[in-house]
C-alpha positions in Angstrom: 0.0 0.0 0.0 1.5 3.3 -1.0 2.0 6.2 1.4 1.6 9.9 1.0 4.0 12.6 2.3 4.3 16.4 2.4 7.9 17.2 1.5 9.4 20.7 1.8 12.0 21.4 -0.9 14.3 23.7 0.9 13.3 26.3 3.5 10.1 28.1 2.4 10.2 25.9 -0.7 13.1 27.8 -2.2 14.3 24.8 -4.2 10.9 23.6 -5.4 11.3 24.8 -9.1 14.8 23.2 -9.4 13.6 19.9 -7.9 10.6 19.7 -10.2 12.7 20.6 -13.2 15.4 18.0 -12.2 12.9 15.3 -11.3 13.8 14.7 -7.7 13.1 15.5 -4.0 16.0 15.9 -1.6 17.2 17.0 1.8 20.5 18.4 3.2 20.9 19.1 6.9 24.7 19.4 6.4 25.3 15.7 6.5 28.0 15.8 3.9 28.6 12.2 3.1 27.2 9.5 0.7 24.7 7.4 2.7 24.7 4.6 0.2 25.0 1.4 2.2 24.4 3.3 5.4 20.6 3.4 5.4 19.3 0.6 7.6 15.7 -0.6 7.6 15.4 0.7 11.2 15.5 4.5 11.5 16.6 4.1 15.2 19.8 2.5 14.0 20.4 5.4 11.6 19.7 8.0 14.2 22.0 6.3 16.8 24.9 6.7 14.3 24.1 10.1 12.8 22.7 12.2 15.6 26.3 12.5 17.0 27.5 13.4 13.5 24.8 16.1 13.2 25.5 17.5 16.7 29.3 17.6 16.0 28.6 19.9 13.0 25.9 21.8 14.9 27.2 22.2 18.5 24.5 24.7 19.4 21.6 22.4 18.5 19.7 20.2 20.9 19.2 16.4 20.7 15.5 17.2 19.7 16.6 19.2 16.7 19.2 16.5 15.8 16.5 13.7 16.0 14.2 15.7 13.7 17.0 16.4 11.2 18.3 12.8 11.1 14.8 11.4 11.0 14.0 13.6 7.9 17.2 12.5 6.2 16.4 8.8 6.8 12.8 9.2 5.7 13.6 11.0 2.5 16.5 8.6 1.7 15.0 5.3 2.8 11.6 5.5 4.6 9.7 6.8 1.5 9.3 3.9 -0.8 9.2 3.6 -4.6 5.6 4.3 -5.6 4.8 6.6 -2.7 3.2 10.0 -3.5 4.8 13.3 -2.4 3.2 16.7 -2.2 5.6 19.6 -2.3 4.5 23.2 -1.9 5.8 25.8 -4.4 5.6 28.7 -2.0 2.5 30.3 -3.6 -0.2 28.1 -2.0 0.0 25.3 -4.6 1.5 21.8 -4.3 3.4 19.8 -6.9 2.5 16.2 -6.9 4.9 13.4 -7.8 5.5 9.6 -7.5 8.8 8.4 -6.2 10.3 6.2 -8.9 13.8 5.2 -7.7 16.2 4.7 -4.8 18.6 7.0 -3.0 21.3 8.9 -4.8 23.9 11.4 -3.5 24.8 14.6 -5.4 27.5 16.3 -3.3 27.8 19.3 -5.6 24.1 20.0 -6.0 21.3 21.4 -3.8 19.6 19.0 -1.4 22.2 16.3 -2.1 20.4 13.4 -0.5 17.9 12.7 -3.3 15.2 10.4 -4.6 14.1 10.5 -8.3 10.5 11.6 -8.7 8.1 11.6 -11.7 6.2 14.8 -11.2 2.6 14.8 -12.5 1.3 17.5 -14.9 -1.1 18.8 -12.3 -1.0 20.6 -9.0 -3.2 20.8 -5.9 -4.3 24.2 -4.7 -4.3 24.6 -0.9 -7.7 26.2 -1.1 -9.2 23.0 -2.5 -8.1 21.0 0.5 -10.2 20.3 3.5 -9.3 22.2 6.6 -7.8 19.1 8.2 -5.5 18.4 5.2 -4.5 22.1 5.2 -3.5 21.8 8.8 -1.6 18.6 8.3 0.3 19.9 5.2 1.1 23.1 7.0 2.9 21.7 10.0 6.5 22.8 10.5 9.3 20.4 9.5 10.7 19.0 6.3 8.6 15.8 5.9 5.3 14.7 7.3 3.3 11.6 6.6 -0.2 12.6 5.3 -1.3 9.1 4.4 -4.4 9.5 6.6 -5.8 11.8 3.9 -5.1 9.4 1.0 -8.7 9.3 -0.1 -9.0 13.1 -0.2 -5.7 13.5 -2.1 -6.8 10.9 -4.7 -10.2 12.8 -5.1 -8.3 16.0 -5.6 -6.1 14.4 -8.2 -9.2 13.1 -10.0 -10.6 16.6 -10.1 -13.2 16.0 -7.4 -13.8 18.4 -4.5 -12.6 17.4 -1.1 -15.3 15.8 1.2 -16.9 18.1 3.7 -15.7 16.0 6.7 -14.3 12.5 7.0 -12.4 10.7 9.7 -10.3 7.8 8.6 -8.8 7.0 12.0 -10.6 3.8 13.1 -9.8 4.6 16.7 -12.0 7.7 16.6 -15.3 7.0 18.5 -16.7 10.5 18.2 -16.1 12.3 14.9 -17.6 15.6 16.3 -15.2 15.6 19.2 -12.4 14.8 16.8 -13.2 17.9 14.8 -13.6 20.2 17.8 -10.4 19.0 19.5 -8.4 19.5 16.3 -9.5 23.1 16.3 -8.6 23.1 20.0 -5.0 22.0 19.2 -4.6 25.0 16.8 -6.1 27.3 19.4 -3.8 26.0 22.1 -0.7 26.6 19.9 -1.8 30.1 18.9 -2.6 31.1 22.5 -0.1 29.0 24.4 1.3 31.8 26.5 -2.3 32.4 27.9 -2.9 28.8 29.0 -2.0 27.2 32.3 0.6 25.0 30.6 2.2 28.1 29.0 3.1 29.5 32.3 5.6 26.7 32.9 6.4 25.3 29.4 7.2 26.6 25.9 6.3 24.7 22.8 9.6 23.5 21.4 10.9 25.6 18.5 13.9 26.0 16.3 14.7 29.1 14.4 11.3 30.6 15.1 9.3 27.5 14.0 7.1 25.5 16.3 8.6 22.1 15.5 7.1 20.9 18.7 3.6 20.8 17.0 3.0 17.5 15.3 6.5 16.3 16.1 7.1 13.1 14.2 7.7 9.8 16.1 7.9 6.1 15.1 4.2 5.7 16.1 2.8 8.9 14.6 3.1 12.6 15.3 2.5 13.9 18.8 0.2 16.8 19.1 2.5 19.1 21.1 6.1 18.7 22.5 7.0 21.3 25.0 10.0 22.2 27.1 10.0 23.6 30.6 11.3 27.1 31.0 14.2 25.8 33.1 15.0 23.2 30.4 14.7 20.3 32.8 11.4 18.7 31.7 10.0 17.6 28.3 6.2 17.6 28.1 4.1 15.6 25.7 0.6 17.0 25.2 -2.0 14.8 23.5 -5.6 15.7 22.7 -8.2 13.0 23.1 -9.7 13.8 19.7 -12.7 11.5 20.1 -10.7 8.4 20.5 -11.3 5.6 23.0 -9.7 6.1 26.4 -7.5 3.1 26.2 -6.2 4.2 22.7 -5.2 7.7 23.7 -3.6 6.5 27.0 -1.6 3.9 25.1 -0.6 6.5 22.5 0.7 9.1 24.9 2.6 6.5 26.8 4.3 5.4 23.6 5.1 9.0 22.8 6.6 9.5 26.2 8.7 6.4 25.8 10.0 7.7 22.5 10.9 11.1 24.0 12.6 9.5 26.9 14.6 7.1 24.7 15.4 9.2 21.7 15.2 12.9 22.6 15.7 13.6 26.3 19.1 14.5 27.6 20.4 12.7 30.7 19.3 15.5 33.0 15.8 15.8 31.6 12.6 14.2 32.8 9.5 13.4 30.7 5.9 14.2 31.6 2.6 13.9 29.8 -0.8 15.7 29.6 -4.0 14.5 28.0 -6.6 17.2 27.2 -10.2 16.3 26.5 -13.4 18.2 25.9 -15.1 16.6 28.9 -14.2 14.5 31.9 -13.4 10.8 31.3 -13.3 8.5 34.3 -11.5 5.8 32.2 -8.6 8.1 31.5 -8.5 9.3 35.1 -8.1 5.8 36.5 -5.6 4.7 33.8 -3.5 7.8 34.5 -3.9 8.1 38.2 -0.2 7.6 38.8 1.7 8.0 35.5 0.3 11.2 34.0 -1.4 14.5 34.6 -4.9 14.6 33.1 -6.4 17.9 32.1 -10.0 18.6 31.1 -10.6 21.2 28.4 -12.2 23.6 30.9 -8.6 24.9 31.3 -9.2 26.6 27.9 -12.1 28.8 28.9 -11.1 31.3 26.3 -11.5 28.7 23.6 -14.9 27.7 24.8 -16.0 31.3 24.8 -14.7 31.9 21.3 -16.5 28.8 19.9 
């Protein structure tokens, strides 16, 4: 089954036209060596070897930034498979669409040297044609994000059909209305973070002015928000319930926290988690009575008043 990815071609899509003309996608991140034969099936093995390489060349960067950079390099070079579909913005609100048709190559003297050949289609998708959910997912910070959840909508757009009004393809979602409302809540939280209770103690993780802590990618999906305490001692995973069953959301945030602890946290940092829901949930309260902090959406009174 093919997957779908949003791939940025340079910061602010600066290299989009060159990549389309040259028939490829690529990444850089200043890892200046040929990765042929150094791309294992497991991204963790790649990160274990190359995070130190990245940090050596970027001594001012954190392990979080290094993990994101190395993850993007591995995904572009190995994780995306032949036959997968990529959407790449051109910087004007439109997306080039292409199919990956070959394996990794290295072009040391060119832009975005870690490359994959792509057959670009003779059609583009306008951002205004996308559903709000797909707009949000393709608009998250970072170089690469998996948007396979929206494969039906993308194929409809490629066929010249309008996006559906509202669909939820996540089988774990029990309440589609709550899913929609809490997705809006996530965006509201990010935009008004400093005014929330959590914002008094934590900052959403950012690099070079971008909130890379929103929809931060992991091996089990993107976490809603990754934040860092103002004293730098604690990493906080924030997950919205989004209409999912209690056991599902509890299991997911615990997996995210395990990922953060194993892959991102420095030795001196602890990891905490928060689940936010529109209403109280006794199942979550009991499941998280010891491990995590459980917050009800009433903490966002301004959001409720605005909606």
